[in-house]
C-alpha positions as CSV (number, residue, x, y, z in Angstrom):
1,M,-0.1,0.1,0.1
2,K,2.8,2.6,0.9
3,Q,4.6,1.9,-2.4
4,E,1.2,2.6,-4.3
5,I,0.8,6.0,-2.5
6,I,4.4,6.8,-3.3
7,E,3.7,6.1,-7.0
8,N,0.6,8.2,-6.9
9,I,2.5,11.1,-5.3
10,K,5.2,10.8,-8.0
11,K,2.5,11.1,-10.7
12,L,1.0,14.1,-9.0
13,I,4.2,15.9,-8.9
14,K,4.9,15.4,-12.6
15,I,4.3,18.3,-15.0
16,N,5.4,16.6,-18.2
17,P,4.3,12.9,-18.5
18,E,7.7,12.0,-19.9
19,E,9.7,13.1,-17.1
20,T,10.9,10.7,-14.2
21,I,10.4,11.7,-10.7
22,E,12.8,10.2,-8.2
23,I,12.4,10.8,-4.5
24,N,15.0,9.7,-2.0
25,P,13.9,6.4,-0.5
26,N,15.2,7.2,2.9
27,Y,13.2,10.4,2.9
28,L,10.1,8.4,2.2
29,E,10.7,5.9,4.8
30,Y,10.4,8.8,7.4
31,F,6.7,8.9,6.6
32,D,4.0,6.5,7.8
33,E,1.1,5.6,5.5
34,E,-1.3,8.1,7.0
35,E,1.2,10.9,6.3
36,L,1.8,10.0,2.9
37,L,-1.9,9.8,2.2
38,E,-2.2,13.3,3.6
39,I,0.7,14.4,1.2
40,Q,-1.3,12.7,-1.8
41,K,-4.5,14.3,-0.8
42,Q,-2.8,17.7,-0.6
43,L,-1.1,17.3,-4.1
44,E,-4.6,16.2,-5.6
45,F,-6.4,19.3,-4.1
46,K,-3.6,21.6,-5.7
47,K,-3.7,19.9,-9.0
48,Q,-7.5,20.2,-9.1
49,N,-7.5,23.8,-8.1
50,I,-4.3,25.1,-9.9
51,A,-6.5,27.1,-12.4
52,K,-8.3,29.0,-9.4
53,I,-5.0,29.3,-7.5
54,T,-3.2,30.7,-10.5
55,N,-6.1,33.0,-11.5
56,N,-6.2,34.5,-7.8
57,Y,-2.5,35.1,-8.0
58,L,-2.7,36.8,-11.5
59,D,-5.6,38.9,-10.2
60,E,-3.5,40.1,-7.3
61,I,-0.7,41.0,-9.7
62,Y,-3.0,42.9,-11.9
63,E,-4.5,44.9,-9.0
64,K,-1.0,45.8,-7.8
65,T,0.1,46.9,-11.3
66,K,-3.2,49.0,-11.6
67,K,-2.3,50.9,-8.3
68,D,1.2,51.6,-9.6
69,E,-0.2,53.2,-12.7
70,I,-2.4,55.6,-10.6
């Protein structure tokens, strides 16, 4: 189960489907299954909401540039 979660995390981290993601196995051993599931859940949330997060960030930048022009 733990290895499956790790593979899911690697897939979620990928931007380009062709790239290979390597995570230090010693680092991964530090986490238990529950912690890895939480990491996976956070990555899934970010991936699903990236457009909204990006749009909010771009809106902030736009508003700051408008203030600078005044």
